[in-house]
C-alpha positions as CSV (number, residue, x, y, z in Angstrom):
1,A,23.7,2.6,34.0
2,S,25.6,4.0,31.0
3,D,25.4,0.5,29.4
4,Q,21.6,0.7,29.6
5,V,21.7,4.1,27.9
6,V,23.8,2.7,25.1
7,V,21.4,-0.3,24.7
8,A,18.4,2.0,24.7
9,M,20.0,4.4,22.1
10,T,20.9,1.4,19.9
11,Q,17.3,0.3,20.1
12,V,16.1,3.7,19.2
13,A,18.4,3.8,16.2
14,D,17.3,0.4,15.1
15,V,13.6,1.4,15.3
16,S,14.4,4.6,13.4
17,R,16.0,2.6,10.6
18,Q,13.1,0.2,10.4
19,Y,10.6,3.1,10.3
20,A,12.6,4.8,7.5
21,A,12.7,1.6,5.5
22,G,9.0,1.1,6.0
23,S,8.3,4.7,4.9
24,K,10.4,4.2,1.8
25,Q,8.6,0.9,1.0
26,T,5.2,2.7,1.5
27,A,6.2,5.5,-0.8
28,A,7.4,3.1,-3.5
29,A,4.1,1.1,-3.2
30,S,2.1,4.4,-3.4
31,A,4.1,5.5,-6.5
32,Q,3.6,2.1,-8.2
33,I,-0.2,2.2,-7.4
34,T,-0.4,5.7,-8.9
35,M,1.4,4.5,-12.1
36,L,-0.8,1.5,-12.4
37,A,-4.0,3.6,-11.9
38,A,-2.9,6.0,-14.6
39,A,-2.1,3.1,-17.0
40,M,-5.5,1.5,-16.2
41,Q,-7.3,4.7,-16.8
42,D,-5.5,5.2,-20.1
43,S,-6.4,1.6,-21.1
44,I,-10.0,1.8,-20.3
45,S,-10.4,5.3,-21.7
46,R,-10.2,3.7,-25.2
47,F,-13.4,1.8,-24.7
48,Q,-16.7,3.5,-25.5
49,V,-20.2,2.1,-24.9
50,D,-23.4,3.6,-26.2
51,D,-25.7,4.9,-23.5
52,D,-28.3,2.2,-24.3
53,Q,-25.7,-0.5,-23.8
54,R,-24.4,0.6,-20.4
55,V,-24.5,-1.9,-17.6
56,P,-25.7,-0.3,-14.3
57,E,-23.0,0.3,-11.8
58,V,-22.6,-2.3,-9.2
59,Q,-22.0,-1.0,-5.7
60,P,-19.6,-3.1,-3.6
61,R,-21.2,-4.9,-0.6
62,D,-19.8,-4.3,2.8
63,V,-18.7,-7.9,3.5
64,A,-16.6,-8.4,6.7
65,V,-15.0,-11.5,5.2
66,N,-13.1,-9.4,2.7
67,K,-11.7,-7.0,5.2
68,L,-8.4,-7.3,6.9
69,S,-7.7,-6.1,10.4
70,E,-5.0,-3.5,10.7
71,D,-2.6,-6.2,12.1
72,E,-3.4,-8.5,9.1
73,A,-2.9,-5.7,6.6
74,A,0.4,-4.7,8.3
75,A,1.5,-8.3,8.0
76,Q,0.9,-8.5,4.2
77,P,4.3,-8.6,2.4
78,L,5.1,-6.1,-0.2
79,D,7.4,-8.4,-2.0
80,G,8.2,-7.5,-5.6
81,L,7.7,-3.8,-5.1
82,P,10.7,-1.5,-5.9
83,V,12.2,0.1,-2.8
84,A,13.4,3.7,-3.3
């Protein structure tokens, strides 16, 4: 019985470590996206177009092919992202 408790607590500790690592990876990805968005905004802010030359905004279509399920999204690797 005590062996089962030890195994269960070891599993809880492992899951906790995995959760913490995932949280750090998510935070790093979020920070990187925020920096990239700021850099992109800075880059495009330098371009100016006269009102008569503007292209109408294109609204994205709701295409199911381009959507990932939650499981597919969770399975996407975050390789190359810094981990805090």
